N, C-alpha and C positions, 0 to 999 in steps of 0.2 A: 203813525209811522211816516216819516218823511220819505218822499220818493227818491231822494238823492241816493245814488247807489253807493255800495260799500266797496271795499277793496276786492281784488280778484278773488272769486269764490275758491274756497278750499277744495282740496281733492275729495272725491267721494270717500266716505268713511271706510268702505270695503278695501280701499288701497292700503290702509294702515294695518289691516288684518293679515295681509300677505306676509309669510315668513321673509326674513331679510334676504336669504339666499335666492328666493324666488324673485324678489324685487330686483336683485342684481342680475338675475338671468334675463328678466324683461329688459333691463337696460342694455345688456350685451346684445340681445336679440334685436332691439330697435336700432342700435348703432350699426351692427353688421348688415342688417337688412337694408338700411338706408344706404350704406356704402355700396352694397351689391347693386342696388337700384340705380344709384348715381353712375356707377361704372358701366352698367348696361345701357342706360339712356343717353349718357354723354359720350359713350364709346371711348372711355379713358384708357382702357388697356392695362388695368392693374395686373392682370395675369399675362405677363409679357411672353412667356414661353408656351402657354396653353391657350388654344382657341376654344372658348366655351360656346356651346350651342344654346339656343333658347331653352331647350329641354333641361339643360343643366341649371339655368337660373330658376326655372319653375320648381325643380326639386330642391334647390338650395333654399328658396323661399319657404317651402314646406318644412325643410330641415330646421330652419330657424324659428318656426312658429308652432308646428303641430305638437312636438313634445310638451310644450308649455301649456297647452290646453288642459292637460291632465293634472297639472300642478296649480293652475290658476282657478279653473272652474270646478266647483265641487261636484261630487258624484250625485248628490241629491239635494233638494231644496232645504232639507232639515240641517244640512251641514253648513257651517259658517263659510264665508267667502275665503278661499285660499286654504281651507283645511285639507289635509292629505292623509291618505291611508296607504298601506303597503302596495295595494294594487295600482294606485295612482303612479307611484314611482316605477312599477313594472311597466305600465302602459307608456309612460314617458320614455323609458329606456328602449322599449320595443319600437316606438315611433322614431326615436333617434337612429336606431340601427337600420330600420327599414328605409327611411328617407335617405340616409347616408349611402345605403346600397344602391338605390336608384340614381342618386346624384353621381356616384362613382362610375356606374355602368351606363350613363346616359348615352354615350356615343354608340354603345352596342345596341341599345334600344332602337336607335335610328338606323344604324348601318346594317344590322343583322335582322331587323324586322321582328323584334321580340314581342311586339303587340299582336302578332299573328301566331308565332310559334316560339315559345320561350323555354330555356332550360329549367330544370327542376328548382334550382335555388331562386330563380326569378318568379316561378309560379308560387312558391311558398311565400315569398316577399309580397306578391300581389294580393294573396288572400289576407295576409296580415295588414297590408295597407288599406284594403277595403273595410276590414273590421274596424280599424282605428278611426277611419273617417266617419263611419256610422256612429261610433261612440262619441267622437268629437262633435258631430252634429247634434246629438241628443243633449250634450252638456251645454252647448252654446245656443242652440235654437229651440230646445224643448222637445217634448215627446211627439207633438204633431209633426214637426219638421222631420224628426227621425223616422216616423212611420211612413211618411210620403216618400222620403228618399229610399228607405228600405224596399218599399213596394216597386218603385221604378228601377232600382238597381238589380233586384233579383228577377225582374220581369223577363229578361232575355232567356232565362233557364226554363220558363214555362210558357213562352210566347205562343207556341203552336197549340197549346191547350186552351188558350183564351177564347172567349166568344168571337164570332166572325168579325164584327167591326173593329175589334182591337187585337186581332190575331196578327202575329208577326213571325219572322224567321227565328227559330229557336237556336240557342247556343248552349254548349256544355258549360258546366261550372268553371272549368279551367279557362276556356275561351272568354267567358264573361269577366273573370277576374283579371286576366292579363290585358283585356281591352280597357277595363276601367283604370288600371294602374299605369298603363304605358301608352295608350292611344291619345292622339291629339284631339279627340272628339269627346272625351269623358272628363276625368279629373283635371287633365292638362288642357282642357278645352277653353271655350270662350270666357267663362267666369274668371279662371285663373290668369289667362292671358291679359284680360282687361286690368287685373290687379297689377301685374308686372309692368305693363306698358303705360298705365294711366293713373291708377288709384293711389299708389304709394305717396306721390308728391302732394296730392290734395289732402290726404289724411294727415300728413305731417303739418301742412299749412293750417288746417282746421284746429288741430291740437295747439299749435303755436299761438294762434289768434286767441284761443281761450285762456291760455296760460300767461299771456302778456297783458291781459286786461281788456281785450276788445269788447267782451260782453258788457262790463260796466260802462265803457265808453259809449257804446251804442245806446244803452239804456239812458244815460245822462243826456246825450244829444237829442234823443227822442223826447224826453221830458222837457228839455229846454225849448224845443220847437213846438210841441203839441200839448204839453201838459196843461196849459191855461185855457184851451178851447173847451167847448161843451163836450162832456164825455172824454176829456183829455186823457186820463189814465188808461182807458180802454183803447184809445187810438195809439197811445204809446205802446201798449202791450202788443198790438198788431204789428207796429213798425219794428219794435225790438225783436220780436219773435221771428219776423221775416229776415232780419239782418243776421241774427245769431244762428238761427236754424239753418240758413244756407251754408254756414261754416261747419256746424257740428254734424249735420246729416242725420241726427237722431231726434225723433219726435219727443220721446220721453225726457231725454236730457234737456231739451229746449224748454219743456214745460217746467221742469224742476228748477232750472237756473233763472230764467226770466220771470216765471210765474211767482216765485218767492218774493219778488219785488212789486210786480205790476198788479197781482191779484189783491193784496192788502190795500194798495192805493186805489183800485177800482171800488172796493167795498167802502172805503173812507168817504168817497164823494157820492155814494148812494146806490151803486150797482148791487143788485141782489147777488148773494153768494153763488147761486147756480148759474146766473148769467155771466158773472166774472169768470167762473171756471170754464164755461162754454166758450167765451171769447179766447181765452188762453189756449184751450185745446184746439180750436179751429185754426187759430193763427199758427200754432206750432206745427200742425199737420201740413198746412199749406206751405210753410217755410221750407220744408224739405224738397218741395217741388220748384223752388225758386232758384234761378241761375245766380251766380255762376257755378256753384259747386254741386248742389242737388243730390248729394249722397252717392253712395257707391253704385247704386242701380243704374244711374245715368251713364256711367262709364262702361258698364256691361252692355248697355243699350248701344252705345257707339260701336263697340266691338261686334255685336250682332249685326248691325246695319252696315258694317265696313265703311263707316263714314267718320269724318273729323268730329271730335267732341264739340267743337265750335258750332257745328250745324245743329246739334241737339240743344245747345244753350240758346241759340237764336230762335229755334222753334218753340222753346218753352217760355220765352219772355212774355208774349201776349197772354197766354192762358193764366200764368201766375199773376200777372198784373190785373187781369179781369177778376180773379179770385179775391185778391186783396182789396181791390176797388169795391167789390161787393161787401166785404167785411166792413170797410170804412163807412160805406153808405148805410148799412144796417145799424151800425153803432151810432152814427149821427142821427138817424131817424129815431132810434130808441131813446137817445139822450134828449132830443127835442120833445118827443112825446111825453117824457117823464120829468122834464125840467131839470136835468142833471147838469151841473156846472163842472168846470175844470178845477185844477189845483191853484190856489193863490200863487201869484208870481214870486212872492217872497220865499215860498217853500221850494222853489224850483232852482236847479243849477243854471248858471249863466252860460249862454251858448258860446260867448267869446272865450271864457275860461276853459270850457270843455274842449273847444277846438284847439286852443293853445297847447293843452296838455296831451291831446290824443290825435292831432292832425295826421300823424304818420300812419295811423290805421287806414285812413282814407287814401293816403299816398300808396300804400302797399296794395290796397284793393285796385287802385288805378293801374298800377304796374301789371297786376295779374290780368285784368280785363284787357289792357292794351296788348299784352303778349298773346292772349287767347284770341281776340277778335281781329287784331291787325296783323300781328306776326304769325298767327296760327301755329304756335308752338305749345300746344296744350300739354304735351308730355313733360316738358321741362319748365314751363311757366311757374308752377307752384314752388319749385325749388328756388328760383330766383326771388320770388315774392317772400318766401320764408327767410332766406338769407338777408334780404333788406329789412324785414321786420325785426329779426333778432339783432341786427346791427344797430338800428335806430332805437330799439328798446334799451340796449345797453348804453347808448350814447346820450339819449334824451330823457328817458323815462325816470320817474321817481321810484318805480318798482323794478329796478334792475335785478337781474337774476344773480343769485349766488349759487353755491354748490347744491343747496337744498332744492331750489327752484328748478335747476337743470335736471336733477335726479327725478323730481316729480314729473317734469315734462317727458323725459325718456321712458319712465314707467308707464305713464298714460299712453304714450305712443306705442310702446311695445304691447300693452294689453289690447289696444285697438287692433293692431296688426294680427295678434293671435286669434282674436275673435272673428275678425273678418275673413282671414285666410281659411279658418276651419269651416266657416259657412260656405264660402265660395267654392272651395275644393269639394265639399260634400255635395253641393248643389250640382256640380259637374257630373256626379253619378246619375242624376236625372237625365241630363242631356245624353250621356253615354248609353243609358238603357234604351232610350228611344232611337238613337242613331244606329246601334249595332243590330237592331231588329227591323230596321227600315220603317218604323212607325211614324217618324216625323211627318212625312208627306201624307201618309195614310190617314192620320187623324184630321189633318186639314181637309182632305177630300170628304171624309165622313161628316165633318161639321157643315161643309157646304151642302151636302146632300140633305142633312137634317133640316137645315134652314130653307131648303127648296130654292136656293138662289136669292132669297130675300135678305138684303144686306142689313136692314133694320132689325130683323129677327136675329141675325147672326151677332150684331152688336149687343143686343139685349142678353143673348146667351153668354157672350164674352164678358159683359159687365158683371153678370151674376156669378160666373165662374171665378173671375178675378177677385170679387168681393169675398166669396166663400174661402178661397185659398188664402187671401190676405188675413182672414180671421185667425188662422191657425199656424201661420209661419211667417218668417221674415218677408219683407217686401221683395227683396232680391230673389228669394227662392220662388215666390209666387210668380214674379215676373219671368224668370227663366223658363218655368214650366209652360207658361202661356206664349212666350216668345217662340218656343219651339213648336207648340201644337196649334195655337189659335191664330197667331199673327199671320202665318202664310195664307190661311183661309181668307182673312180679311183683306190682305194685299191682293190676293187672287180675285177678290170681288171688286177691285178697281180703286181701293182706297190708298191714300198716300202712306208709304211705309213708316215715315217718322211719326205721322199722326196716329197710326195704328199702335205703335210701341208706346207712345205717350199715353194713349187711351188706356192701355193695359196697366201702365205705371200708376196713373191716377186712380183707377178703380181698385188697385191692390192696396192703395194707401187709405181708402175710405173706412176701413174697419177700425181705424184709430179713433174715429168720432161717432161711429155707428154702433148702437147696441146690437147684440148683447156683449160684444167685446169692449170696444170704446176705451182702450187703455189710456189714451191721452186725456180723455174727459175724466176718467177715474183718478188719474194722477193729479189733475188740476183740482178736482173736487176735494181731495185730501188736503191740499193747501188752503182752499177756500172754506173748509169745514162745511161743505155742502153735500146734499144728497147725490150720490154718484149717477144714478140713472136720470134724475132730473137735469143734472149737468150735461149728460150725454145728449139728451133731447134738445137742450139749448144749443149745444155745439152743432148738432145736425141742422137746426134751423138757421143758425148763423152761417154755416158752411154750405148752405143749400146750393149755391152757385156751382160748387165743385161737383155736384151730382149731374149738373146740366152741361157744363162747359166741355167735358170730354166728347159728348155726342156732337157738339158744334164743330170742334176743331178736327175731329176725325172725318167729318163730312165736308168741311169747307177748308181747303188748304190756306185760305187767306188768314184764318185764325192763327196759323203757325208760320206766317210769313213765307209761305210757299207759293204766293201769287204775286201779281204785279203791285207796284207801289200805290197806285190809285185804288185798286180793289181792296188792298189791305187797309188803307186809310178809311174808306167807306165802311169797311167791316168794323173797325175800331169805333167809329162814330155810332153806327147802328147798335153794336153790342153794348157800348157804354150807356146809351139811352135805355136799352132794354134792361140792363142790370139795375139801373136806378129805379125803374118802374117796378121790377120784380121785388126789390128790397123794400120799396115803399108799401107794396101790397103785403109783404110778410110782416113788417113792423107796424103798419097802420098809421103812417105819417107821410104826407106828401108835401114836398117843398113847395111853398107858394100858396098852399091851401091850408095846411095845418093838420091837426090830429083828426084821424078818421075814427069816429065813435063806434062802439060795439053795437050789436044788434043786426038784424037782417039787412037793412040798407048798407051798413058798414061792411058786412061780409060780401055783399054784391060788389061794392066799390073795390074791395081788396082783390077779389077774384078777377074783376075786369082789369085791374092794374097788372096782375100776373099774366093774363092773356095778352095784354098790350106789350108787355116786356118780352115775352116769348116770341111774339110776332116780329118785333123789331130786331131781335138778336138771332132769329132763326137762320140757319145756313142758307146762303143765296142759291147754292147749287144742289139743294136737297129735294128738288122737284117742284118748288113753288117760286114764282117770279117775285123779284124785289118789290115792284109796284103793288102787287096783290098783298104781300106781307105788310108793306107800309100802310096800305089802306086799312087793313084789319087792325094793325097796331094803333093807328091814329084814331080810328072809330072807337075802339075799346078804351083808349086813354081819355078821349073826350067824354065818353059816357061815364067813366069813373070819376072824372073831375066834376061833372054835373051832379052826380049823386052825392059826392062829398060836399059840394057847395050848398046843396039843398039841406043837408044835415047840419052844416055850420049855421045856415040861416035860421033853421028851426030851433037850434039851441040858443041862438041870440034872442029870438022872439020870446022863448020861455024865460030867459034871464031878465 
C-alpha cells in the first residue's frame, strides 16, 4: 500500500442508515443552533423586539438537540444506528415540549425564582426534563455514565442518610427536580455554559476541517517531510495523529481515520503489528491533549477556572510537546535498534505539490491561532477561521463542495452537537447534586483529611480516581466530577489551579491506552490485525511519559509556563534531556552508544538511564534542589553509559 493519502474520507457508514427525515432534522438543528450561537456571541440582535437572556439560549440549545438524541442514538446496542421505535418518537416529542416550555418561561424562571419555588406545571416539566436527560446520557454515554449521573442526581433526596463523610443537606424530590431543571448550578451550569460560549464554534471548525480534506493534507505533508527517515511511517503516524486529533477531539475517530493509512505503512517497513497499533493509539490519545482545540473538556475547564481559553492553551503547550517528543524519541530508538528504514522517496508525495494544493489549511490554522493568542477572541475566532476555510475551499480546492458535501457537513455537525449537548447537560446533574447539598466543599476537606496534608498522597489518590472514572465514562464527565470534588482540595494544598485541572484531564484520558479498557489500543489493533492486549501494553510503554508528566507540571508551574522565562527555558532543557534518557532506557538504545543488549548488565544500564532521566526532569520545587538532582542524573547517566560501553566492547571482542 502506498502511503499517499486518498480523497477526503467518506462519512461513517452509520450516517447512511439514518432515515432521510432524521438527516434533515440534523441539518435544520445544525443550521438553527449555529445561527443562535452567532447571534448570541456576535450580539447581532436577530430578535429586535425581544431581549433574550442567557437562560433562553441555553434552553434553545437543548430544544434544538435533546429531542434528536432519541431519533439518532438507538435504544440498545442490538439496534442499528438510527433505528427507531414508537417510544423513541414519544421521548422525542416529550423532549420537544419540555424544552419549549422552559424556553418560553425562561424569564419567569429568573424573575420569579422558580428554581426555589415553582408552579405545578413547572414541577411536572422539571421531572420530565430530569428523566429525559438520564435516558439521553445512557444512550450517548453508556450505562456507566448513566449510573454515575443517576447516583449523583438523586443524592440530594437521601443526603442526610449517607455516611458521615459524605452526608449533606437533604432536599425533597420536588426541590431536587426544580433545582436540576432551572438552577444555574445544575443542567444550566458550567458544562452547558461552556458549550454556549465557547464550544460551538470550535466543533464547527473541526468538522469543517475534516470535510474539506485537512486530514489527507496533514497525512501527505507528514509523509513528505518524515516518511523517508528511519521509522518514517511511525513518525508520520505520530505527527498526523497530533494534527488531526487536535481538530476532531475524538481519540477513536483519530485512530480510525489516520490509522487506516499509517498502520499499514508502518507494517510495510517492518514494524510489528502490535507496535504499530500501540504507536497509533498512543499518538491519538495524546493528540486530544494538544492545543489549540483539545476537545470539549478544555472549554469546560476554562469555564470552571473563570479564565480565558487562551490561558488553558498556553499552559497545555509544553506538556503536550514533551509527550510527543517522548513518542518520537522512543520510535527513533526502536527503529535504530531494529534497523528499520523509511519509505523510498519515490513512493512519497512531493512536499511542494502538497503545499501548493493545501496551503490554505495552514493559513486557516494561522488565523485561528492569531485570533486566539494575539487578539484573545477565543469565542468568535473559530467562526472567522471556518468562514475563511470554506471560502478558500470553494475558491481554490479541487474538492469543492456541492449540495451533497454541504449536506454531509451539516449532518455531521448536527450529530456532534446532539451527542455533546446530551452529555454536557446530563453531566450538569452531577454538579447540581453536589451543589444543592453543600457537598462540593465538604468532599475537598475530607480528601485533605484523608491525605493528612500530604500533597503527594493526595495527587496519587487523584490520579487513581481520575483513571478509574475515565475507564467507565466520557473524559468530560470524569473531569467535571473531579473538578468539583478533587480540584479544590489540590488547589487548597498550594498547587497551581490550571496545573491541577490539567492533571485531572490527563489522568482521565489514560484509560484509552491502559488495560483493561484501552479503547484506542483495541481500535488500532483491529486495523493492524494484532492482539488487542499486546497492542495496549505497547501503547502503555510508548506513552509512558504521559503517566509521569502530569506529576511534574502540577508540582512545577514552569512546566505549564506559569513561571519566569529563564526558569521555563531551564525546565525545557532539563525535561527534554530527561525524556531522552527515559526513552533510551525503555527502548534499549542510547544515541552515540548504540544498542543496549539484553541480560543483567543491559537491565542495569536501562534502569540507570531511567533514574538519570527522572532526576533531570524532576520538578525543581518538589523538595529537592536542582544541583542535587543534576548530580544524581549525571552520575546515573555516566554509570549507564559505562555499562553500555563495556557491553559493546565485550560483544566486539567475541566477534
